[in-house]
C-alpha positions as CSV (number, residue, x, y, z in Angstrom):
1,W,20.0,-59.2,45.5
2,H,18.1,-56.4,44.2
3,I,15.1,-58.8,42.6
4,D,15.1,-61.8,45.6
5,E,16.1,-59.8,48.7
6,W,15.3,-56.4,48.4
7,A,12.1,-56.1,46.4
8,G,11.3,-59.9,47.4
9,T,11.4,-59.6,51.1
10,Y,8.1,-56.8,50.6
11,P,6.9,-58.4,47.5
12,G,3.3,-56.2,48.1
13,R,5.2,-52.8,48.5
14,F,8.4,-53.2,45.7
15,I,8.0,-53.8,42.0
16,P,11.5,-54.4,40.8
17,L,13.5,-53.0,38.1
18,A,16.4,-54.0,36.4
19,L,19.4,-52.4,34.8
20,L,20.4,-53.7,31.3
21,P,23.9,-53.8,29.9
22,T,22.9,-51.5,27.1
23,W,26.3,-51.5,24.8
24,K,25.1,-55.0,23.1
25,P,22.0,-56.5,22.2
26,E,22.4,-59.9,23.0
27,L,23.1,-58.6,26.4
28,M,20.1,-56.8,26.9
29,V,18.0,-59.8,25.5
30,N,19.4,-62.4,27.5
31,E,18.9,-60.2,30.9
32,I,15.7,-59.1,30.3
33,R,14.9,-63.2,29.6
34,R,16.4,-63.9,32.8
35,V,15.0,-61.4,35.2
36,A,11.7,-61.6,33.4
37,A,11.8,-65.6,34.8
38,K,12.3,-64.4,38.3
39,G,9.1,-62.1,37.9
40,C,11.0,-58.8,37.4
41,R,8.1,-56.1,35.7
42,A,10.2,-53.5,34.6
43,V,13.7,-52.4,32.9
44,T,15.3,-48.8,33.2
45,M,16.6,-47.3,29.7
46,P,18.5,-44.3,29.0
47,E,16.3,-41.4,27.5
48,L,18.5,-40.3,24.3
49,P,20.7,-43.5,23.8
50,H,22.7,-41.6,21.3
51,L,24.0,-39.0,23.6
52,E,25.8,-42.1,25.4
53,G,27.6,-43.2,22.2
54,L,24.9,-45.6,21.6
55,P,22.8,-46.0,18.2
56,S,19.5,-43.8,18.9
57,Y,16.4,-45.3,19.0
58,H,15.6,-44.9,15.6
59,D,18.0,-47.7,14.9
60,L,15.9,-51.0,14.3
61,D,19.4,-53.0,13.5
62,F,20.8,-52.4,17.1
63,W,17.6,-52.0,19.2
64,A,14.6,-54.4,17.5
65,P,16.0,-57.6,19.3
66,V,15.4,-55.5,22.5
67,F,12.2,-54.1,22.0
68,E,11.0,-57.8,20.5
69,A,12.5,-59.6,24.0
70,L,10.3,-56.7,26.1
71,S,7.4,-57.2,23.9
72,D,7.3,-61.0,24.4
73,T,8.0,-61.0,28.3
74,G,5.6,-57.7,28.9
75,M,8.3,-56.0,30.4
76,V,7.8,-52.2,30.8
77,M,10.9,-50.2,29.6
78,C,11.3,-47.1,32.1
79,L,12.7,-44.2,31.2
80,H,13.8,-41.8,33.9
81,I,14.8,-37.7,33.3
82,G,18.4,-37.3,33.9
83,T,20.6,-39.5,31.5
84,G,19.3,-37.1,28.5
85,F,20.3,-34.1,30.4
86,G,22.9,-33.7,28.0
87,A,20.7,-32.7,25.5
88,L,20.2,-29.3,27.3
89,K,22.5,-26.9,26.2
90,L,22.4,-24.2,28.8
91,A,24.6,-21.3,29.2
92,P,27.5,-22.4,31.1
93,D,27.2,-19.7,34.1
94,A,23.5,-20.8,34.4
95,P,22.2,-21.6,38.0
96,I,21.4,-25.5,38.9
97,D,17.6,-24.0,38.5
98,N,17.6,-24.0,35.0
99,L,18.6,-28.1,35.2
100,I,15.9,-28.8,37.2
101,I,13.1,-26.8,36.0
102,L,14.0,-27.2,32.4
103,A,14.9,-31.4,33.1
104,C,11.3,-32.4,32.3
105,Q,11.2,-31.4,28.8
106,I,13.3,-34.3,28.0
107,S,10.5,-36.9,28.3
108,S,9.3,-35.2,25.5
109,L,12.7,-35.3,23.4
110,A,12.5,-39.2,24.4
111,V,9.3,-39.4,23.2
112,Q,9.8,-38.1,20.2
113,D,12.3,-40.7,19.0
114,L,10.0,-43.3,20.4
115,L,6.7,-42.1,18.7
116,W,8.3,-41.0,15.6
117,G,10.9,-43.5,15.1
118,P,10.0,-47.4,15.0
119,A,9.3,-48.3,18.7
120,M,5.9,-47.6,19.1
121,R,4.6,-47.7,15.9
122,T,6.4,-51.3,14.7
123,Y,5.9,-52.7,18.4
124,P,2.6,-52.4,19.4
125,D,3.1,-54.4,23.0
126,L,5.9,-52.2,23.8
127,K,5.3,-50.0,27.0
128,F,7.0,-47.4,28.3
129,A,6.9,-45.4,31.5
130,F,8.0,-41.8,31.4
131,S,9.5,-41.3,34.9
132,E,9.3,-37.8,36.9
133,G,9.1,-36.1,33.6
134,G,5.7,-34.6,34.8
135,I,2.5,-34.6,32.4
136,G,2.5,-30.6,31.7
137,W,4.0,-30.8,28.2
138,I,1.8,-33.9,27.4
139,P,-1.4,-31.3,25.8
140,F,0.9,-29.5,24.0
141,Y,3.2,-31.9,22.5
142,L,0.3,-34.4,21.1
143,D,-1.7,-31.6,19.7
144,R,1.9,-30.6,17.8
145,C,2.1,-34.1,16.6
146,D,-1.6,-34.5,15.8
147,R,-1.3,-31.2,13.5
148,H,2.0,-32.1,12.1
149,Y,1.0,-35.2,11.1
150,T,-2.3,-34.2,9.6
151,N,-0.8,-31.2,8.0
152,Q,2.1,-32.9,6.8
153,R,0.6,-36.1,5.0
154,W,3.3,-36.0,2.5
155,L,6.0,-37.3,4.9
156,R,4.2,-40.5,5.0
157,R,4.8,-41.5,8.1
158,D,2.9,-44.6,9.1
159,F,0.8,-44.7,12.5
160,G,-1.8,-47.3,11.4
161,G,-4.6,-45.3,11.1
162,K,-4.3,-43.9,13.8
163,L,-3.3,-40.2,15.4
164,P,0.0,-40.1,17.0
165,S,-1.9,-39.1,20.2
166,E,-3.4,-42.0,20.1
167,V,-0.5,-44.2,19.5
168,F,1.5,-42.5,22.2
169,R,-1.3,-43.4,24.4
170,D,-1.6,-47.3,23.8
171,H,2.1,-47.1,25.0
172,S,2.6,-45.2,27.6
173,L,2.3,-44.4,31.5
174,A,3.4,-40.3,32.1
175,C,4.0,-39.9,35.8
176,Y,4.2,-36.9,37.8
177,V,5.0,-35.4,41.4
178,T,2.8,-32.3,41.3
179,D,0.9,-31.0,38.3
180,P,-2.1,-28.5,39.5
181,T,-2.4,-27.2,36.4
182,S,-2.1,-29.9,34.2
183,L,-4.2,-32.3,36.4
184,K,-7.0,-30.0,35.3
185,L,-6.7,-31.4,31.4
186,R,-6.3,-35.1,32.9
187,R,-8.8,-36.1,30.5
188,E,-7.9,-34.8,27.4
189,I,-4.1,-36.2,28.5
190,G,-6.0,-39.2,29.1
191,I,-7.2,-40.6,32.4
192,D,-5.9,-43.8,32.0
193,I,-2.3,-42.8,31.3
194,I,-1.5,-40.7,34.4
195,A,0.2,-41.8,37.5
196,W,1.3,-39.7,40.4
197,E,4.7,-40.4,42.3
198,C,6.0,-39.1,45.4
199,D,9.4,-39.0,44.7
200,Y,11.0,-40.2,48.6
201,P,13.5,-39.6,49.6
202,H,14.9,-36.8,47.7
203,S,14.6,-33.0,47.3
204,D,11.5,-33.4,45.1
205,S,9.7,-35.3,47.5
206,I,6.4,-34.1,49.5
207,W,6.8,-36.7,52.3
208,P,5.8,-36.7,54.9
209,D,2.4,-35.5,53.5
210,A,2.4,-37.3,50.3
211,P,-1.2,-38.6,50.7
212,E,-2.8,-35.3,52.2
213,F,-0.9,-33.3,49.6
214,V,-2.2,-35.6,46.3
215,L,-5.6,-35.8,47.7
216,N,-5.8,-32.1,48.1
217,E,-4.1,-31.1,44.6
218,L,-6.8,-33.4,42.8
219,N,-9.8,-32.5,44.9
220,N,-8.6,-28.9,43.6
221,A,-8.5,-30.2,40.1
222,G,-12.1,-31.5,40.6
223,A,-11.0,-35.0,40.2
224,T,-13.9,-37.8,41.0
225,D,-13.2,-40.7,43.3
226,E,-12.9,-43.0,40.2
227,E,-10.3,-40.7,38.9
228,I,-8.4,-40.6,42.1
229,D,-8.1,-44.2,42.5
230,K,-7.0,-44.5,38.5
231,I,-4.5,-42.0,38.9
232,T,-3.1,-42.9,42.4
233,W,-2.7,-46.5,41.8
234,Q,-4.9,-48.5,39.4
235,N,-3.3,-47.0,36.2
236,A,0.3,-48.0,37.9
237,C,-0.8,-51.4,38.8
238,R,-2.2,-52.4,35.8
239,F,0.1,-51.0,33.6
240,F,2.9,-53.0,35.5
241,N,0.5,-56.1,35.8
242,W,0.7,-55.9,39.5
243,D,-1.7,-57.0,42.4
244,P,-1.2,-55.2,45.3
245,F,-3.6,-57.0,47.3
246,S,-2.1,-60.3,46.6
247,E,0.2,-59.6,49.5
248,I,-1.3,-57.0,51.8
249,P,-5.8,-57.1,51.8
250,K,-6.8,-54.1,50.8
251,E,-8.5,-53.0,54.3
252,R,-5.0,-53.0,55.5
253,A,-3.5,-50.7,52.6
254,T,-4.1,-47.6,54.1
255,V,-1.7,-44.3,54.2
256,G,-1.5,-41.1,56.4
257,A,1.1,-38.9,57.6
258,R,2.5,-39.0,60.8
Protein backbone atom coordinates (compact mmCIF):
# COMPACT_ATOMS: atom_id res chain seq x y z
CA TRP A 1 0.00 0.00 0.00
CA HIS A 2 2.72 2.48 0.99
CA ILE A 3 4.73 1.93 -2.19
CA ASP A 4 1.95 1.26 -4.70
CA GLU A 5 -0.82 3.56 -3.52
CA TRP A 6 0.45 6.27 -1.19
CA ALA A 7 3.80 7.07 -2.82
CA GLY A 8 2.71 5.63 -6.15
CA THR A 9 -0.15 8.11 -6.49
CA TYR A 10 2.29 11.03 -6.46
CA PRO A 11 5.62 9.67 -7.73
CA GLY A 12 6.87 13.20 -8.34
CA ARG A 13 6.34 14.11 -4.69
CA PHE A 14 6.96 11.05 -2.51
CA ILE A 15 9.93 8.69 -2.21
CA PRO A 16 8.76 5.44 -0.56
CA LEU A 17 10.56 4.22 2.55
CA ALA A 18 10.29 0.58 3.63
CA LEU A 19 10.31 -0.98 7.09
CA LEU A 20 12.33 -4.13 7.62
CA PRO A 21 11.76 -7.18 9.87
CA THR A 22 14.95 -6.50 11.81
CA TRP A 23 14.78 -9.61 13.97
CA LYS A 24 16.11 -11.91 11.21
CA PRO A 25 18.73 -11.16 8.50
CA GLU A 26 17.18 -13.50 5.95
CA LEU A 27 13.84 -11.75 6.21
CA MET A 28 15.50 -8.34 5.88
CA VAL A 29 17.39 -9.39 2.77
CA ASN A 30 14.25 -10.78 1.16
CA GLU A 31 12.33 -7.60 1.93
CA ILE A 32 15.11 -5.35 0.63
CA ARG A 33 15.14 -7.17 -2.69
CA ARG A 34 11.32 -7.29 -2.87
CA VAL A 35 10.79 -3.56 -2.31
CA ALA A 36 13.77 -2.60 -4.47
CA ALA A 37 12.14 -4.45 -7.36
CA LYS A 38 9.02 -2.32 -6.79
CA GLY A 39 11.03 0.90 -7.09
CA CYS A 40 11.58 1.63 -3.41
CA ARG A 41 14.82 3.52 -2.81
CA ALA A 42 15.25 3.46 0.96
CA VAL A 43 14.69 1.49 4.15
CA THR A 44 14.51 2.68 7.73
CA MET A 45 16.60 0.99 10.41
CA PRO A 46 17.20 1.43 14.15
CA GLU A 47 19.98 3.83 15.11
CA LEU A 48 21.35 1.62 17.87
CA PRO A 49 19.94 -1.88 17.41
CA HIS A 50 21.65 -3.23 20.52
CA LEU A 51 19.22 -1.15 22.58
CA GLU A 52 16.42 -3.27 21.10
CA GLY A 53 18.06 -6.57 21.97
CA LEU A 54 19.55 -7.04 18.50
CA PRO A 55 23.24 -7.41 17.66
CA SER A 56 25.02 -4.07 17.26
CA TYR A 57 26.19 -2.83 13.86
CA HIS A 58 29.66 -4.09 14.80
CA ASP A 59 28.42 -7.68 14.42
CA LEU A 60 28.97 -8.71 10.81
CA ASP A 61 27.82 -12.26 11.47
CA PHE A 62 24.33 -10.77 11.77
CA TRP A 63 24.40 -7.64 9.58
CA ALA A 64 26.70 -8.58 6.66
CA PRO A 65 23.91 -10.05 4.46
CA VAL A 66 21.82 -6.92 5.07
CA PHE A 67 24.66 -4.52 4.26
CA GLU A 68 25.42 -6.54 1.11
CA ALA A 69 21.79 -6.47 -0.04
CA LEU A 70 21.56 -2.72 0.53
CA SER A 71 24.79 -2.20 -1.40
CA ASP A 72 23.68 -4.42 -4.27
CA THR A 73 20.33 -2.66 -4.67
CA GLY A 74 21.58 0.90 -4.05
CA MET A 75 19.06 1.33 -1.23
CA VAL A 76 19.66 4.09 1.31
CA MET A 77 19.66 3.10 4.98
CA CYS A 78 17.79 5.82 6.87
CA LEU A 79 18.35 6.36 10.59
CA HIS A 80 15.89 8.72 12.22
CA ILE A 81 16.38 10.00 15.75
CA GLY A 82 14.11 8.28 18.22
CA THR A 83 14.90 4.58 18.36
CA GLY A 84 18.15 5.39 20.14
CA PHE A 85 16.59 7.46 22.91
CA GLY A 86 17.48 4.69 25.35
CA ALA A 87 21.13 5.73 25.06
CA LEU A 88 20.35 8.95 26.90
CA LYS A 89 20.44 8.27 30.63
CA LEU A 90 18.76 11.47 31.69
CA ALA A 91 17.71 12.49 35.18
CA PRO A 92 14.40 10.76 35.98
CA ASP A 93 12.85 14.08 36.98
CA ALA A 94 14.14 15.97 33.94
CA PRO A 95 11.56 17.78 31.77
CA ILE A 96 10.73 16.64 28.24
CA ASP A 97 12.84 19.55 26.99
CA ASN A 98 15.99 17.60 27.88
CA LEU A 99 15.07 14.72 25.62
CA ILE A 100 14.03 16.90 22.69
CA ILE A 101 17.11 19.13 22.82
CA LEU A 102 19.60 16.28 23.25
CA ALA A 103 17.99 13.93 20.72
CA CYS A 104 20.31 15.11 17.93
CA GLN A 105 23.31 13.73 19.80
CA ILE A 106 22.05 10.21 19.15
CA SER A 107 22.97 10.59 15.47
CA SER A 108 26.63 10.89 16.46
CA LEU A 109 26.34 7.70 18.52
CA ALA A 110 24.86 5.86 15.54
CA VAL A 111 27.56 7.19 13.23
CA GLN A 112 30.26 6.03 15.63
CA ASP A 113 29.11 2.42 15.35
CA LEU A 114 28.81 2.64 11.56
CA LEU A 115 32.02 4.56 10.86
CA TRP A 116 34.35 2.88 13.34
CA GLY A 117 32.65 -0.48 12.97
CA PRO A 118 32.70 -2.48 9.73
CA ALA A 119 29.79 -0.88 7.86
CA MET A 120 31.34 2.21 6.28
CA ARG A 121 34.86 0.79 6.25
CA THR A 122 33.95 -2.49 4.54
CA TYR A 123 31.06 -1.66 2.18
CA PRO A 124 31.97 1.24 -0.13
CA ASP A 125 28.51 1.42 -1.71
CA LEU A 126 26.50 1.64 1.53
CA LYS A 127 24.60 4.91 1.95
CA PHE A 128 23.22 6.33 5.20
CA ALA A 129 20.80 9.21 5.69
CA PHE A 130 20.73 10.65 9.21
CA SER A 131 17.31 12.24 9.59
CA GLU A 132 16.42 15.10 11.91
CA GLY A 133 19.77 14.80 13.66
CA GLY A 134 20.94 18.20 12.50
CA ILE A 135 24.44 19.09 11.33
CA GLY A 136 25.82 20.97 14.33
CA TRP A 137 27.55 17.92 15.82
CA ILE A 138 29.39 17.02 12.62
CA PRO A 139 32.36 19.47 12.63
CA PHE A 140 33.40 18.63 16.18
CA TYR A 141 32.77 14.91 15.69
CA LEU A 142 34.81 14.63 12.49
CA ASP A 143 37.66 16.71 13.91
CA ARG A 144 37.69 14.41 16.90
CA CYS A 145 37.65 11.30 14.67
CA ASP A 146 40.56 12.49 12.53
CA ARG A 147 42.59 13.54 15.56
CA HIS A 148 42.00 10.21 17.27
CA TYR A 149 42.84 8.23 14.13
CA THR A 150 46.09 10.06 13.46
CA ASN A 151 47.12 10.21 17.10
CA GLN A 152 46.26 6.61 17.98
CA ARG A 153 47.68 4.73 15.01
CA TRP A 154 48.61 1.85 17.27
CA LEU A 155 44.91 0.86 17.37
CA ARG A 156 45.29 -0.10 13.67
CA ARG A 157 41.87 0.90 12.42
CA ASP A 158 41.86 0.57 8.63
CA PHE A 159 40.13 3.39 6.73
CA GLY A 160 41.56 2.42 3.35
CA GLY A 161 44.13 5.17 3.20
CA LYS A 162 41.56 7.87 3.99
CA LEU A 163 40.76 9.90 7.06
CA PRO A 164 37.60 8.93 8.98
CA SER A 165 36.04 12.26 7.95
CA GLU A 166 36.52 11.38 4.28
CA VAL A 167 34.93 7.96 4.73
CA PHE A 168 31.99 9.52 6.57
CA ARG A 169 31.39 11.95 3.69
CA ASP A 170 31.60 9.12 1.15
CA HIS A 171 28.64 7.37 2.79
CA SER A 172 26.44 9.99 4.43
CA LEU A 173 23.65 12.50 3.99
CA ALA A 174 23.00 14.66 7.05
CA CYS A 175 19.56 16.26 7.37
CA TYR A 176 18.68 19.35 9.38
CA VAL A 177 15.61 21.48 10.07
CA THR A 178 17.26 24.70 11.24
CA ASP A 179 20.96 25.13 12.04
CA PRO A 180 21.81 28.82 11.52
CA THR A 181 25.28 28.68 13.07
CA SER A 182 26.33 25.34 11.59
CA LEU A 183 25.36 26.46 8.09
CA LYS A 184 28.27 28.88 8.26
CA LEU A 185 30.49 25.77 8.38
CA ARG A 186 28.70 24.11 5.46
CA ARG A 187 31.86 23.76 3.36
CA GLU A 188 33.83 22.29 6.25
CA ILE A 189 30.99 19.83 6.92
CA GLY A 190 30.73 19.02 3.21
CA ILE A 191 28.40 20.99 0.97
CA ASP A 192 27.43 17.84 -0.91
CA ILE A 193 26.24 15.89 2.15
CA ILE A 194 23.79 18.39 3.69
CA ALA A 195 20.04 18.19 3.09
CA TRP A 196 17.33 20.42 4.51
CA GLU A 197 14.04 19.05 5.84
CA CYS A 198 10.90 20.93 6.88
CA ASP A 199 9.51 18.17 9.13
CA TYR A 200 5.85 18.75 8.37
CA PRO A 201 3.55 18.13 10.20
CA HIS A 202 4.92 17.79 13.76
CA SER A 203 6.02 20.35 16.33
CA ASP A 204 9.53 20.86 14.95
CA SER A 205 8.09 21.89 11.60
CA ILE A 206 8.46 25.39 10.21
CA TRP A 207 5.34 25.00 8.06
CA PRO A 208 3.62 26.95 6.50
CA ASP A 209 6.49 29.40 5.90
CA ALA A 210 9.12 26.74 5.25
CA PRO A 211 10.38 28.02 1.84
CA GLU A 212 10.77 31.56 3.10
CA PHE A 213 12.32 30.39 6.37
CA VAL A 214 14.98 28.17 4.82
CA LEU A 215 15.88 30.75 2.18
CA ASN A 216 16.31 33.45 4.82
CA GLU A 217 18.50 31.18 6.96
CA LEU A 218 20.70 30.22 4.01
CA ASN A 219 20.98 33.83 2.87
CA ASN A 220 22.03 34.86 6.36
CA ALA A 221 24.76 32.20 6.24
CA GLY A 222 26.02 33.66 2.96
CA ALA A 223 25.11 30.62 0.85
CA THR A 224 25.37 30.96 -2.92
CA ASP A 225 22.56 30.03 -5.29
CA GLU A 226 24.47 26.85 -6.18
CA GLU A 227 24.80 25.91 -2.51
CA ILE A 228 21.13 26.65 -1.87
CA ASP A 229 20.14 24.33 -4.71
CA LYS A 230 22.36 21.57 -3.34
CA ILE A 231 21.09 21.84 0.22
CA THR A 232 17.38 22.26 -0.59
CA TRP A 233 16.99 19.53 -3.22
CA GLN A 234 19.94 18.47 -5.37
CA ASN A 235 21.87 16.55 -2.70
CA ALA A 236 18.80 14.56 -1.66
CA CYS A 237 17.84 13.77 -5.26
CA ARG A 238 21.34 12.56 -6.07
CA PHE A 239 21.65 10.53 -2.87
CA PHE A 240 18.32 8.76 -3.39
CA ASN A 241 18.86 8.46 -7.15
CA TRP A 242 15.58 10.28 -7.79
CA ASP A 243 14.69 12.61 -10.64
CA PRO A 244 12.07 15.04 -9.33
CA PHE A 245 11.31 16.42 -12.78
CA SER A 246 10.42 13.13 -14.42
CA GLU A 247 6.83 13.68 -13.24
CA ILE A 248 6.61 17.44 -12.61
CA PRO A 249 8.27 19.90 -15.04
CA LYS A 250 10.86 22.06 -13.32
CA GLU A 251 9.00 25.26 -14.14
CA ARG A 252 5.97 23.93 -12.21
CA ALA A 253 7.96 22.75 -9.19
CA THR A 254 7.62 26.00 -7.28
CA VAL A 255 6.94 26.66 -3.61
CA GLY A 256 5.68 29.46 -1.41
CA ALA A 257 3.60 30.05 1.68
CA ARG A 258 -0.12 30.35 1.14
